[in-house]
mmCIF file of the N, C-alpha and C atoms, coordinates in Angstrom:
data_MODEL
# 
_entry.id   MODEL 
# 
loop_
_atom_site.group_PDB 
_atom_site.id 
_atom_site.type_symbol 
_atom_site.label_atom_id 
_atom_site.label_alt_id 
_atom_site.label_comp_id 
_atom_site.label_asym_id 
_atom_site.label_entity_id 
_atom_site.label_seq_id 
_atom_site.pdbx_PDB_ins_code 
_atom_site.Cartn_x 
_atom_site.Cartn_y 
_atom_site.Cartn_z 
_atom_site.occupancy 
_atom_site.B_iso_or_equiv 
_atom_site.pdbx_formal_charge 
_atom_site.auth_seq_id 
_atom_site.auth_comp_id 
_atom_site.auth_asym_id 
_atom_site.auth_atom_id 
_atom_site.pdbx_PDB_model_num 
ATOM 1   N N  . MET A 1 1  ? 0.829  -1.195 0.000   1.00 0.00 ? 1  MET A N  1 
ATOM 2   C CA . MET A 1 1  ? 0.000  0.000  0.000   1.00 0.00 ? 1  MET A CA 1 
ATOM 3   C C  . MET A 1 1  ? 0.870  1.254  0.000   1.00 0.00 ? 1  MET A C  1 
ATOM 4   N N  . LEU A 1 2  ? 1.919  1.246  0.796   1.00 0.00 ? 2  LEU A N  1 
ATOM 5   C CA . LEU A 1 2  ? 2.823  2.394  0.871   1.00 0.00 ? 2  LEU A CA 1 
ATOM 6   C C  . LEU A 1 2  ? 3.533  2.609  -0.461  1.00 0.00 ? 2  LEU A C  1 
ATOM 7   N N  . ARG A 1 3  ? 3.889  1.513  -1.133  1.00 0.00 ? 3  ARG A N  1 
ATOM 8   C CA . ARG A 1 3  ? 4.544  1.631  -2.437  1.00 0.00 ? 3  ARG A CA 1 
ATOM 9   C C  . ARG A 1 3  ? 3.619  2.287  -3.461  1.00 0.00 ? 3  ARG A C  1 
ATOM 10  N N  . LYS A 1 4  ? 2.343  1.968  -3.417  1.00 0.00 ? 4  LYS A N  1 
ATOM 11  C CA . LYS A 1 4  ? 1.390  2.564  -4.348  1.00 0.00 ? 4  LYS A CA 1 
ATOM 12  C C  . LYS A 1 4  ? 1.268  4.069  -4.100  1.00 0.00 ? 4  LYS A C  1 
ATOM 13  N N  . ILE A 1 5  ? 1.261  4.477  -2.852  1.00 0.00 ? 5  ILE A N  1 
ATOM 14  C CA . ILE A 1 5  ? 1.163  5.896  -2.510  1.00 0.00 ? 5  ILE A CA 1 
ATOM 15  C C  . ILE A 1 5  ? 2.417  6.634  -2.985  1.00 0.00 ? 5  ILE A C  1 
ATOM 16  N N  . ILE A 1 6  ? 3.571  6.040  -2.741  1.00 0.00 ? 6  ILE A N  1 
ATOM 17  C CA . ILE A 1 6  ? 4.824  6.658  -3.165  1.00 0.00 ? 6  ILE A CA 1 
ATOM 18  C C  . ILE A 1 6  ? 4.867  6.767  -4.688  1.00 0.00 ? 6  ILE A C  1 
ATOM 19  N N  . LEU A 1 7  ? 4.431  5.733  -5.383  1.00 0.00 ? 7  LEU A N  1 
ATOM 20  C CA . LEU A 1 7  ? 4.394  5.751  -6.837  1.00 0.00 ? 7  LEU A CA 1 
ATOM 21  C C  . LEU A 1 7  ? 3.431  6.830  -7.345  1.00 0.00 ? 7  LEU A C  1 
ATOM 22  N N  . LEU A 1 8  ? 2.289  6.953  -6.729  1.00 0.00 ? 8  LEU A N  1 
ATOM 23  C CA . LEU A 1 8  ? 1.309  7.963  -7.120  1.00 0.00 ? 8  LEU A CA 1 
ATOM 24  C C  . LEU A 1 8  ? 1.865  9.373  -6.909  1.00 0.00 ? 8  LEU A C  1 
ATOM 25  N N  . VAL A 1 9  ? 2.517  9.604  -5.780  1.00 0.00 ? 9  VAL A N  1 
ATOM 26  C CA . VAL A 1 9  ? 3.117  10.914 -5.503  1.00 0.00 ? 9  VAL A CA 1 
ATOM 27  C C  . VAL A 1 9  ? 4.212  11.212 -6.525  1.00 0.00 ? 9  VAL A C  1 
ATOM 28  N N  . PHE A 1 10 ? 5.021  10.215 -6.839  1.00 0.00 ? 10 PHE A N  1 
ATOM 29  C CA . PHE A 1 10 ? 6.081  10.385 -7.827  1.00 0.00 ? 10 PHE A CA 1 
ATOM 30  C C  . PHE A 1 10 ? 5.514  10.755 -9.199  1.00 0.00 ? 10 PHE A C  1 
ATOM 31  N N  . ILE A 1 11 ? 4.471  10.065 -9.608  1.00 0.00 ? 11 ILE A N  1 
ATOM 32  C CA . ILE A 1 11 ? 3.843  10.341 -10.904 1.00 0.00 ? 11 ILE A CA 1 
ATOM 33  C C  . ILE A 1 11 ? 3.262  11.753 -10.921 1.00 0.00 ? 11 ILE A C  1 
ATOM 34  N N  . CYS A 1 12 ? 2.615  12.153 -9.846  1.00 0.00 ? 12 CYS A N  1 
ATOM 35  C CA . CYS A 1 12 ? 2.054  13.508 -9.773  1.00 0.00 ? 12 CYS A CA 1 
ATOM 36  C C  . CYS A 1 12 ? 3.158  14.564 -9.863  1.00 0.00 ? 12 CYS A C  1 
ATOM 37  N N  . CYS A 1 13 ? 4.264  14.334 -9.186  1.00 0.00 ? 13 CYS A N  1 
ATOM 38  C CA . CYS A 1 13 ? 5.386  15.277 -9.234  1.00 0.00 ? 13 CYS A CA 1 
ATOM 39  C C  . CYS A 1 13 ? 5.960  15.366 -10.647 1.00 0.00 ? 13 CYS A C  1 
ATOM 40  N N  . MET A 1 14 ? 6.052  14.240 -11.330 1.00 0.00 ? 14 MET A N  1 
ATOM 41  C CA . MET A 1 14 ? 6.571  14.246 -12.692 1.00 0.00 ? 14 MET A CA 1 
ATOM 42  C C  . MET A 1 14 ? 5.637  15.007 -13.633 1.00 0.00 ? 14 MET A C  1 
ATOM 43  N N  . ILE A 1 15 ? 4.345  14.841 -13.473 1.00 0.00 ? 15 ILE A N  1 
ATOM 44  C CA . ILE A 1 15 ? 3.385  15.553 -14.312 1.00 0.00 ? 15 ILE A CA 1 
ATOM 45  C C  . ILE A 1 15 ? 3.504  17.053 -14.087 1.00 0.00 ? 15 ILE A C  1 
ATOM 46  N N  . VAL A 1 16 ? 3.590  17.472 -12.843 1.00 0.00 ? 16 VAL A N  1 
ATOM 47  C CA . VAL A 1 16 ? 3.741  18.897 -12.532 1.00 0.00 ? 16 VAL A CA 1 
ATOM 48  C C  . VAL A 1 16 ? 5.040  19.423 -13.125 1.00 0.00 ? 16 VAL A C  1 
ATOM 49  N N  . HIS A 1 17 ? 6.106  18.662 -12.989 1.00 0.00 ? 17 HIS A N  1 
ATOM 50  C CA . HIS A 1 17 ? 7.401  19.082 -13.529 1.00 0.00 ? 17 HIS A CA 1 
ATOM 51  C C  . HIS A 1 17 ? 7.355  19.201 -15.048 1.00 0.00 ? 17 HIS A C  1 
ATOM 52  N N  . LEU A 1 18 ? 6.737  18.258 -15.727 1.00 0.00 ? 18 LEU A N  1 
ATOM 53  C CA . LEU A 1 18 ? 6.668  18.301 -17.180 1.00 0.00 ? 18 LEU A CA 1 
ATOM 54  C C  . LEU A 1 18 ? 5.794  19.449 -17.674 1.00 0.00 ? 18 LEU A C  1 
ATOM 55  N N  . GLU A 1 19 ? 4.734  19.758 -16.976 1.00 0.00 ? 19 GLU A N  1 
ATOM 56  C CA . GLU A 1 19 ? 3.871  20.869 -17.368 1.00 0.00 ? 19 GLU A CA 1 
ATOM 57  C C  . GLU A 1 19 ? 4.564  22.208 -17.152 1.00 0.00 ? 19 GLU A C  1 
ATOM 58  N N  . ALA A 1 20 ? 5.388  22.298 -16.116 1.00 0.00 ? 20 ALA A N  1 
ATOM 59  C CA . ALA A 1 20 ? 6.096  23.549 -15.845 1.00 0.00 ? 20 ALA A CA 1 
ATOM 60  C C  . ALA A 1 20 ? 7.129  23.833 -16.926 1.00 0.00 ? 20 ALA A C  1 
ATOM 61  N N  . TYR A 1 21 ? 7.725  22.808 -17.479 1.00 0.00 ? 21 TYR A N  1 
ATOM 62  C CA . TYR A 1 21 ? 8.705  22.981 -18.551 1.00 0.00 ? 21 TYR A CA 1 
ATOM 63  C C  . TYR A 1 21 ? 8.132  22.422 -19.841 1.00 0.00 ? 21 TYR A C  1 
ATOM 64  N N  . ASN A 1 22 ? 7.315  23.219 -20.466 1.00 0.00 ? 22 ASN A N  1 
ATOM 65  C CA . ASN A 1 22 ? 6.700  22.828 -21.730 1.00 0.00 ? 22 ASN A CA 1 
ATOM 66  C C  . ASN A 1 22 ? 7.209  23.787 -22.809 1.00 0.00 ? 22 ASN A C  1 
ATOM 67  N N  . PRO A 1 23 ? 8.177  23.369 -23.623 1.00 0.00 ? 23 PRO A N  1 
ATOM 68  C CA . PRO A 1 23 ? 8.758  24.279 -24.602 1.00 0.00 ? 23 PRO A CA 1 
ATOM 69  C C  . PRO A 1 23 ? 7.771  24.790 -25.645 1.00 0.00 ? 23 PRO A C  1 
ATOM 70  N N  . VAL A 1 24 ? 6.737  24.041 -25.935 1.00 0.00 ? 24 VAL A N  1 
ATOM 71  C CA . VAL A 1 24 ? 5.747  24.511 -26.908 1.00 0.00 ? 24 VAL A CA 1 
ATOM 72  C C  . VAL A 1 24 ? 5.026  25.731 -26.363 1.00 0.00 ? 24 VAL A C  1 
ATOM 73  N N  . THR A 1 25 ? 4.642  25.693 -25.096 1.00 0.00 ? 25 THR A N  1 
ATOM 74  C CA . THR A 1 25 ? 3.965  26.826 -24.484 1.00 0.00 ? 25 THR A CA 1 
ATOM 75  C C  . THR A 1 25 ? 4.884  28.033 -24.419 1.00 0.00 ? 25 THR A C  1 
ATOM 76  N N  . LYS A 1 26 ? 6.143  27.820 -24.057 1.00 0.00 ? 26 LYS A N  1 
ATOM 77  C CA . LYS A 1 26 ? 7.074  28.931 -23.957 1.00 0.00 ? 26 LYS A CA 1 
ATOM 78  C C  . LYS A 1 26 ? 7.341  29.555 -25.314 1.00 0.00 ? 26 LYS A C  1 
ATOM 79  N N  . LEU A 1 27 ? 7.341  28.769 -26.373 1.00 0.00 ? 27 LEU A N  1 
ATOM 80  C CA . LEU A 1 27 ? 7.578  29.293 -27.704 1.00 0.00 ? 27 LEU A CA 1 
ATOM 81  C C  . LEU A 1 27 ? 6.342  29.997 -28.242 1.00 0.00 ? 27 LEU A C  1 
ATOM 82  N N  . SER A 1 28 ? 5.167  29.464 -28.008 1.00 0.00 ? 28 SER A N  1 
ATOM 83  C CA . SER A 1 28 ? 3.960  30.020 -28.604 1.00 0.00 ? 28 SER A CA 1 
ATOM 84  C C  . SER A 1 28 ? 3.452  31.261 -27.891 1.00 0.00 ? 28 SER A C  1 
ATOM 85  N N  . ARG A 1 29 ? 3.862  31.500 -26.657 1.00 0.00 ? 29 ARG A N  1 
ATOM 86  C CA . ARG A 1 29 ? 3.383  32.670 -25.918 1.00 0.00 ? 29 ARG A CA 1 
ATOM 87  C C  . ARG A 1 29 ? 3.743  33.977 -26.621 1.00 0.00 ? 29 ARG A C  1 
ATOM 88  N N  . PRO A 1 30 ? 5.016  34.225 -27.005 1.00 0.00 ? 30 PRO A N  1 
ATOM 89  C CA . PRO A 1 30 ? 5.323  35.484 -27.693 1.00 0.00 ? 30 PRO A CA 1 
ATOM 90  C C  . PRO A 1 30 ? 4.622  35.617 -29.044 1.00 0.00 ? 30 PRO A C  1 
ATOM 91  N N  . ILE A 1 31 ? 4.455  34.519 -29.743 1.00 0.00 ? 31 ILE A N  1 
ATOM 92  C CA . ILE A 1 31 ? 3.758  34.577 -31.033 1.00 0.00 ? 31 ILE A CA 1 
ATOM 93  C C  . ILE A 1 31 ? 2.299  34.956 -30.816 1.00 0.00 ? 31 ILE A C  1 
ATOM 94  N N  . GLY A 1 32 ? 1.684  34.408 -29.797 1.00 0.00 ? 32 GLY A N  1 
ATOM 95  C CA . GLY A 1 32 ? 0.289  34.748 -29.496 1.00 0.00 ? 32 GLY A CA 1 
ATOM 96  C C  . GLY A 1 32 ? 0.125  36.208 -29.122 1.00 0.00 ? 32 GLY A C  1 
ATOM 97  N N  . ILE A 1 33 ? 1.042  36.722 -28.325 1.00 0.00 ? 33 ILE A N  1 
ATOM 98  C CA . ILE A 1 33 ? 1.004  38.143 -27.944 1.00 0.00 ? 33 ILE A CA 1 
ATOM 99  C C  . ILE A 1 33 ? 1.166  39.006 -29.185 1.00 0.00 ? 33 ILE A C  1 
ATOM 100 N N  . CYS A 1 34 ? 2.108  38.625 -30.039 1.00 0.00 ? 34 CYS A N  1 
ATOM 101 C CA . CYS A 1 34 ? 2.358  39.375 -31.267 1.00 0.00 ? 34 CYS A CA 1 
ATOM 102 C C  . CYS A 1 34 ? 1.107  39.416 -32.150 1.00 0.00 ? 34 CYS A C  1 
ATOM 103 N N  . ILE A 1 35 ? 0.482  38.280 -32.331 1.00 0.00 ? 35 ILE A N  1 
ATOM 104 C CA . ILE A 1 35 ? -0.711 38.220 -33.186 1.00 0.00 ? 35 ILE A CA 1 
ATOM 105 C C  . ILE A 1 35 ? -1.869 39.005 -32.577 1.00 0.00 ? 35 ILE A C  1 
ATOM 106 N N  . ARG A 1 36 ? -2.021 38.930 -31.250 1.00 0.00 ? 36 ARG A N  1 
ATOM 107 C CA . ARG A 1 36 ? -3.081 39.729 -30.602 1.00 0.00 ? 36 ARG A CA 1 
ATOM 108 C C  . ARG A 1 36 ? -2.812 41.222 -30.784 1.00 0.00 ? 36 ARG A C  1 
ATOM 109 N N  . ASN A 1 37 ? -1.549 41.625 -30.706 1.00 0.00 ? 37 ASN A N  1 
ATOM 110 C CA . ASN A 1 37 ? -1.221 43.035 -30.921 1.00 0.00 ? 37 ASN A CA 1 
ATOM 111 C C  . ASN A 1 37 ? -1.499 43.443 -32.364 1.00 0.00 ? 37 ASN A C  1 
ATOM 112 N N  . CYS A 1 38 ? -1.237 42.547 -33.309 1.00 0.00 ? 38 CYS A N  1 
ATOM 113 C CA . CYS A 1 38 ? -1.566 42.835 -34.710 1.00 0.00 ? 38 CYS A CA 1 
ATOM 114 C C  . CYS A 1 38 ? -3.065 43.078 -34.862 1.00 0.00 ? 38 CYS A C  1 
ATOM 115 N N  . ALA A 1 39 ? -3.855 42.251 -34.218 1.00 0.00 ? 39 ALA A N  1 
ATOM 116 C CA . ALA A 1 39 ? -5.316 42.411 -34.300 1.00 0.00 ? 39 ALA A CA 1 
ATOM 117 C C  . ALA A 1 39 ? -5.757 43.732 -33.671 1.00 0.00 ? 39 ALA A C  1 
ATOM 118 N N  . GLN A 1 40 ? -5.134 44.098 -32.560 1.00 0.00 ? 40 GLN A N  1 
ATOM 119 C CA . GLN A 1 40 ? -5.465 45.363 -31.899 1.00 0.00 ? 40 GLN A CA 1 
ATOM 120 C C  . GLN A 1 40 ? -5.108 46.543 -32.807 1.00 0.00 ? 40 GLN A C  1 
ATOM 121 N N  . CYS A 1 41 ? -3.944 46.485 -33.435 1.00 0.00 ? 41 CYS A N  1 
ATOM 122 C CA . CYS A 1 41 ? -3.526 47.561 -34.342 1.00 0.00 ? 41 CYS A CA 1 
ATOM 123 C C  . CYS A 1 41 ? -4.450 47.638 -35.552 1.00 0.00 ? 41 CYS A C  1 
ATOM 124 N N  . LYS A 1 42 ? -4.907 46.490 -36.027 1.00 0.00 ? 42 LYS A N  1 
ATOM 125 C CA . LYS A 1 42 ? -5.845 46.469 -37.159 1.00 0.00 ? 42 LYS A CA 1 
ATOM 126 C C  . LYS A 1 42 ? -7.135 47.180 -36.779 1.00 0.00 ? 42 LYS A C  1 
ATOM 127 N N  . LYS A 1 43 ? -7.590 46.971 -35.550 1.00 0.00 ? 43 LYS A N  1 
ATOM 128 C CA . LYS A 1 43 ? -8.794 47.668 -35.077 1.00 0.00 ? 43 LYS A CA 1 
ATOM 129 C C  . LYS A 1 43 ? -8.554 49.166 -34.988 1.00 0.00 ? 43 LYS A C  1 
ATOM 130 N N  . MET A 1 44 ? -7.368 49.550 -34.547 1.00 0.00 ? 44 MET A N  1 
ATOM 131 C CA . MET A 1 44 ? -7.059 50.976 -34.374 1.00 0.00 ? 44 MET A CA 1 
ATOM 132 C C  . MET A 1 44 ? -6.879 51.688 -35.713 1.00 0.00 ? 44 MET A C  1 
ATOM 133 N N  . TYR A 1 45 ? -6.105 51.090 -36.619 1.00 0.00 ? 45 TYR A N  1 
ATOM 134 C CA . TYR A 1 45 ? -5.743 51.762 -37.862 1.00 0.00 ? 45 TYR A CA 1 
ATOM 135 C C  . TYR A 1 45 ? -6.636 51.382 -39.041 1.00 0.00 ? 45 TYR A C  1 
ATOM 136 N N  . GLY A 1 46 ? -7.465 50.375 -38.881 1.00 0.00 ? 46 GLY A N  1 
ATOM 137 C CA . GLY A 1 46 ? -8.413 49.988 -39.921 1.00 0.00 ? 46 GLY A CA 1 
ATOM 138 C C  . GLY A 1 46 ? -7.731 49.569 -41.208 1.00 0.00 ? 46 GLY A C  1 
ATOM 139 N N  . PRO A 1 47 ? -8.210 50.090 -42.348 1.00 0.00 ? 47 PRO A N  1 
ATOM 140 C CA . PRO A 1 47 ? -7.675 49.653 -43.638 1.00 0.00 ? 47 PRO A CA 1 
ATOM 141 C C  . PRO A 1 47 ? -6.231 50.111 -43.897 1.00 0.00 ? 47 PRO A C  1 
ATOM 142 N N  . TYR A 1 48 ? -5.720 51.005 -43.053 1.00 0.00 ? 48 TYR A N  1 
ATOM 143 C CA . TYR A 1 48 ? -4.345 51.473 -43.219 1.00 0.00 ? 48 TYR A CA 1 
ATOM 144 C C  . TYR A 1 48 ? -3.317 50.481 -42.668 1.00 0.00 ? 48 TYR A C  1 
ATOM 145 N N  . PHE A 1 49 ? -3.781 49.490 -41.940 1.00 0.00 ? 49 PHE A N  1 
ATOM 146 C CA . PHE A 1 49 ? -2.879 48.526 -41.306 1.00 0.00 ? 49 PHE A CA 1 
ATOM 147 C C  . PHE A 1 49 ? -3.019 47.167 -41.982 1.00 0.00 ? 49 PHE A C  1 
ATOM 148 N N  . ASP A 1 50 ? -1.912 46.605 -42.409 1.00 0.00 ? 50 ASP A N  1 
ATOM 149 C CA . ASP A 1 50 ? -1.909 45.287 -43.057 1.00 0.00 ? 50 ASP A CA 1 
ATOM 150 C C  . ASP A 1 50 ? -1.737 44.213 -41.989 1.00 0.00 ? 50 ASP A C  1 
ATOM 151 N N  . GLY A 1 51 ? -2.857 43.736 -41.473 1.00 0.00 ? 51 GLY A N  1 
ATOM 152 C CA . GLY A 1 51 ? -2.847 42.754 -40.393 1.00 0.00 ? 51 GLY A CA 1 
ATOM 153 C C  . GLY A 1 51 ? -2.268 41.410 -40.805 1.00 0.00 ? 51 GLY A C  1 
ATOM 154 N N  . GLU A 1 52 ? -2.495 41.021 -42.053 1.00 0.00 ? 52 GLU A N  1 
ATOM 155 C CA . GLU A 1 52 ? -1.974 39.739 -42.530 1.00 0.00 ? 52 GLU A CA 1 
ATOM 156 C C  . GLU A 1 52 ? -0.444 39.765 -42.579 1.00 0.00 ? 52 GLU A C  1 
ATOM 157 N N  . LEU A 1 53 ? 0.113  40.861 -43.069 1.00 0.00 ? 53 LEU A N  1 
ATOM 158 C CA . LEU A 1 53 ? 1.565  41.003 -43.110 1.00 0.00 ? 53 LEU A CA 1 
ATOM 159 C C  . LEU A 1 53 ? 2.145  41.001 -41.696 1.00 0.00 ? 53 LEU A C  1 
ATOM 160 N N  . CYS A 1 54 ? 1.456  41.650 -40.785 1.00 0.00 ? 54 CYS A N  1 
ATOM 161 C CA . CYS A 1 54 ? 1.884  41.681 -39.381 1.00 0.00 ? 54 CYS A CA 1 
ATOM 162 C C  . CYS A 1 54 ? 1.881  40.270 -38.784 1.00 0.00 ? 54 CYS A C  1 
ATOM 163 N N  . GLY A 1 55 ? 0.810  39.534 -39.013 1.00 0.00 ? 55 GLY A N  1 
ATOM 164 C CA . GLY A 1 55 ? 0.728  38.165 -38.501 1.00 0.00 ? 55 GLY A CA 1 
ATOM 165 C C  . GLY A 1 55 ? 1.789  37.260 -39.094 1.00 0.00 ? 55 GLY A C  1 
ATOM 166 N N  . ASP A 1 56 ? 2.058  37.439 -40.385 1.00 0.00 ? 56 ASP A N  1 
ATOM 167 C CA . ASP A 1 56 ? 3.114  36.648 -41.024 1.00 0.00 ? 56 ASP A CA 1 
ATOM 168 C C  . ASP A 1 56 ? 4.474  36.956 -40.406 1.00 0.00 ? 56 ASP A C  1 
ATOM 169 N N  . ALA A 1 57 ? 4.712  38.232 -40.082 1.00 0.00 ? 57 ALA A N  1 
ATOM 170 C CA . ALA A 1 57 ? 5.977  38.616 -39.443 1.00 0.00 ? 57 ALA A CA 1 
ATOM 171 C C  . ALA A 1 57 ? 6.085  38.008 -38.050 1.00 0.00 ? 57 ALA A C  1 
ATOM 172 N N  . CYS A 1 58 ? 4.968  37.926 -37.345 1.00 0.00 ? 58 CYS A N  1 
ATOM 173 C CA . CYS A 1 58 ? 4.970  37.294 -36.011 1.00 0.00 ? 58 CYS A CA 1 
ATOM 174 C C  . CYS A 1 58 ? 5.447  35.852 -36.100 1.00 0.00 ? 58 CYS A C  1 
ATOM 175 N N  . ILE A 1 59 ? 4.929  35.151 -37.078 1.00 0.00 ? 59 ILE A N  1 
ATOM 176 C CA . ILE A 1 59 ? 5.298  33.741 -37.239 1.00 0.00 ? 59 ILE A CA 1 
ATOM 177 C C  . ILE A 1 59 ? 6.731  33.616 -37.740 1.00 0.00 ? 59 ILE A C  1 
ATOM 178 N N  . LYS A 1 60 ? 7.095  34.438 -38.722 1.00 0.00 ? 60 LYS A N  1 
ATOM 179 C CA . LYS A 1 60 ? 8.437  34.362 -39.304 1.00 0.00 ? 60 LYS A CA 1 
ATOM 180 C C  . LYS A 1 60 ? 9.518  34.621 -38.245 1.00 0.00 ? 60 LYS A C  1 
ATOM 181 N N  . PHE A 1 61 ? 9.308  35.641 -37.408 1.00 0.00 ? 61 PHE A N  1 
ATOM 182 C CA . PHE A 1 61 ? 10.309 36.004 -36.404 1.00 0.00 ? 61 PHE A CA 1 
ATOM 183 C C  . PHE A 1 61 ? 10.030 35.389 -35.040 1.00 0.00 ? 61 PHE A C  1 
ATOM 184 N N  . LYS A 1 62 ? 9.057  34.473 -34.986 1.00 0.00 ? 62 LYS A N  1 
ATOM 185 C CA . LYS A 1 62 ? 8.715  33.729 -33.765 1.00 0.00 ? 62 LYS A CA 1 
ATOM 186 C C  . LYS A 1 62 ? 8.382  34.642 -32.581 1.00 0.00 ? 62 LYS A C  1 
ATOM 187 N N  . GLY A 1 63 ? 7.708  35.745 -32.874 1.00 0.00 ? 63 GLY A N  1 
ATOM 188 C CA . GLY A 1 63 ? 7.258  36.647 -31.816 1.00 0.00 ? 63 GLY A CA 1 
ATOM 189 C C  . GLY A 1 63 ? 8.336  37.522 -31.219 1.00 0.00 ? 63 GLY A C  1 
ATOM 190 N N  . LYS A 1 64 ? 9.496  37.587 -31.846 1.00 0.00 ? 64 LYS A N  1 
ATOM 191 C CA . LYS A 1 64 ? 10.583 38.413 -31.302 1.00 0.00 ? 64 LYS A CA 1 
ATOM 192 C C  . LYS A 1 64 ? 10.345 39.895 -31.557 1.00 0.00 ? 64 LYS A C  1 
ATOM 193 N N  . ILE A 1 65 ? 9.585  40.204 -32.594 1.00 0.00 ? 65 ILE A N  1 
ATOM 194 C CA . ILE A 1 65 ? 9.240  41.587 -32.890 1.00 0.00 ? 65 ILE A CA 1 
ATOM 195 C C  . ILE A 1 65 ? 7.748  41.741 -32.623 1.00 0.00 ? 65 ILE A C  1 
ATOM 196 N N  . ILE A 1 66 ? 7.397  42.404 -31.536 1.00 0.00 ? 66 ILE A N  1 
ATOM 197 C CA . ILE A 1 66 ? 5.995  42.562 -31.157 1.00 0.00 ? 66 ILE A CA 1 
ATOM 198 C C  . ILE A 1 66 ? 5.568  44.000 -31.464 1.00 0.00 ? 66 ILE A C  1 
ATOM 199 N N  . PRO A 1 67 ? 4.564  44.175 -32.318 1.00 0.00 ? 67 PRO A N  1 
ATOM 200 C CA . PRO A 1 67 ? 4.131  45.535 -32.650 1.00 0.00 ? 67 PRO A CA 1 
ATOM 201 C C  . PRO A 1 67 ? 3.422  46.198 -31.470 1.00 0.00 ? 67 PRO A C  1 
ATOM 202 N N  . ASP A 1 68 ? 3.729  47.479 -31.296 1.00 0.00 ? 68 ASP A N  1 
ATOM 203 C CA . ASP A 1 68 ? 3.067  48.292 -30.279 1.00 0.00 ? 68 ASP A CA 1 
ATOM 204 C C  . ASP A 1 68 ? 2.307  49.374 -31.034 1.00 0.00 ? 68 ASP A C  1 
ATOM 205 N N  . CYS A 1 69 ? 1.005  49.357 -30.956 1.00 0.00 ? 69 CYS A N  1 
ATOM 206 C CA . CYS A 1 69 ? 0.169  50.265 -31.748 1.00 0.00 ? 69 CYS A CA 1 
ATOM 207 C C  . CYS A 1 69 ? 0.457  51.735 -31.456 1.00 0.00 ? 69 CYS A C  1 
ATOM 208 N N  . ASP A 1 70 ? 0.964  52.043 -30.281 1.00 0.00 ? 70 ASP A N  1 
ATOM 209 C CA . ASP A 1 70 ? 1.270  53.425 -29.925 1.00 0.00 ? 70 ASP A CA 1 
ATOM 210 C C  . ASP A 1 70 ? 2.666  53.853 -30.363 1.00 0.00 ? 70 ASP A C  1 
ATOM 211 N N  . ASP A 1 71 ? 3.476  52.916 -30.816 1.00 0.00 ? 71 ASP A N  1 
ATOM 212 C CA . ASP A 1 71 ? 4.840  53.203 -31.258 1.00 0.00 ? 71 ASP A CA 1 
ATOM 213 C C  . ASP A 1 71 ? 4.886  53.103 -32.780 1.00 0.00 ? 71 ASP A C  1 
ATOM 214 N N  . ILE A 1 72 ? 4.951  54.248 -33.434 1.00 0.00 ? 72 ILE A N  1 
ATOM 215 C CA . ILE A 1 72 ? 4.888  54.276 -34.895 1.00 0.00 ? 72 ILE A CA 1 
ATOM 216 C C  . ILE A 1 72 ? 6.036  53.501 -35.537 1.00 0.00 ? 72 ILE A C  1 
ATOM 217 N N  . ASN A 1 73 ? 7.182  53.464 -34.878 1.00 0.00 ? 73 ASN A N  1 
ATOM 218 C CA . ASN A 1 73 ? 8.320  52.730 -35.446 1.00 0.00 ? 73 ASN A CA 1 
ATOM 219 C C  . ASN A 1 73 ? 8.073  51.222 -35.488 1.00 0.00 ? 73 ASN A C  1 
ATOM 220 N N  . SER A 1 74 ? 7.325  50.706 -34.548 1.00 0.00 ? 74 SER A N  1 
ATOM 221 C CA . SER A 1 74 ? 7.095  49.262 -34.526 1.00 0.00 ? 74 SER A CA 1 
ATOM 222 C C  . SER A 1 74 ? 5.975  48.835 -35.474 1.00 0.00 ? 74 SER A C  1 
ATOM 223 N N  . VAL A 1 75 ? 5.103  49.759 -35.863 1.00 0.00 ? 75 VAL A N  1 
ATOM 224 C CA . VAL A 1 75 ? 4.021  49.393 -36.779 1.00 0.00 ? 75 VAL A CA 1 
ATOM 225 C C  . VAL A 1 75 ? 4.217  49.939 -38.190 1.00 0.00 ? 75 VAL A C  1 
ATOM 226 N N  . ALA A 1 76 ? 5.230  50.757 -38.387 1.00 0.00 ? 76 ALA A N  1 
ATOM 227 C CA . ALA A 1 76 ? 5.470  51.389 -39.693 1.00 0.00 ? 76 ALA A CA 1 
ATOM 228 C C  . ALA A 1 76 ? 5.571  50.372 -40.839 1.00 0.00 ? 76 ALA A C  1 
ATOM 229 N N  . PRO A 1 77 ? 6.226  49.210 -40.643 1.00 0.00 ? 77 PRO A N  1 
ATOM 230 C CA . PRO A 1 77 ? 6.305  48.268 -41.779 1.00 0.00 ? 77 PRO A CA 1 
ATOM 231 C C  . PRO A 1 77 ? 4.953  47.715 -42.210 1.00 0.00 ? 77 PRO A C  1 
ATOM 232 N N  . PHE A 1 78 ? 3.942  47.858 -41.381 1.00 0.00 ? 78 PHE A N  1 
ATOM 233 C CA . PHE A 1 78 ? 2.634  47.261 -41.669 1.00 0.00 ? 78 PHE A CA 1 
ATOM 234 C C  . PHE A 1 78 ? 1.596  48.293 -42.060 1.00 0.00 ? 78 PHE A C  1 
ATOM 235 N N  . LEU A 1 79 ? 1.965  49.555 -42.100 1.00 0.00 ? 79 LEU A N  1 
ATOM 236 C CA . LEU A 1 79 ? 1.031  50.612 -42.494 1.00 0.00 ? 79 LEU A CA 1 
ATOM 237 C C  . LEU A 1 79 ? 1.065  50.774 -44.010 1.00 0.00 ? 79 LEU A C  1 
ATOM 238 N N  . THR A 1 80 ? -0.099 50.967 -44.587 1.00 0.00 ? 80 THR A N  1 
ATOM 239 C CA . THR A 1 80 ? -0.215 51.143 -46.029 1.00 0.00 ? 80 THR A CA 1 
ATOM 240 C C  . THR A 1 80 ? -0.988 52.419 -46.327 1.00 0.00 ? 80 THR A C  1 
ATOM 241 N N  . ARG A 1 81 ? -0.738 52.973 -47.484 1.00 0.00 ? 81 ARG A N  1 
ATOM 242 C CA . ARG A 1 81 ? -1.486 54.153 -47.919 1.00 0.00 ? 81 ARG A CA 1 
ATOM 243 C C  . ARG A 1 81 ? -2.624 53.703 -48.810 1.00 0.00 ? 81 ARG A C  1 
ATOM 244 N N  . LEU A 1 82 ? -3.751 54.320 -48.624 1.00 0.00 ? 82 LEU A N  1 
ATOM 245 C CA . LEU A 1 82 ? -4.889 54.028 -49.502 1.00 0.00 ? 82 LEU A CA 1 
ATOM 246 C C  . LEU A 1 82 ? -4.868 55.028 -50.650 1.00 0.00 ? 82 LEU A C  1 
ATOM 247 N N  . ASP A 1 83 ? -4.900 54.541 -51.848 1.00 0.00 ? 83 ASP A N  1 
ATOM 248 C CA . ASP A 1 83 ? -4.875 55.449 -53.024 1.00 0.00 ? 83 ASP A CA 1 
ATOM 249 C C  . ASP A 1 83 ? -6.254 55.666 -53.559 1.00 0.00 ? 83 ASP A C  1 
# 
């Protein structure tokens, strides 16, 4: 009976440890933030903002470049002029 309890505690500890170190979650978090910021900028700038290009950049650079809608330098590559 004691062995079963020890085994159960060990398994629970391993599950907690594996969930805490999940590289997929750590990698996808910045990309998700980047894409959400692209969507927010699209709402703010409307047709002047190329949301698809922004989202593609998020994936290409793995979320390392996160657009800030209030910082013109970070969104300038995604702004377009309407003719």
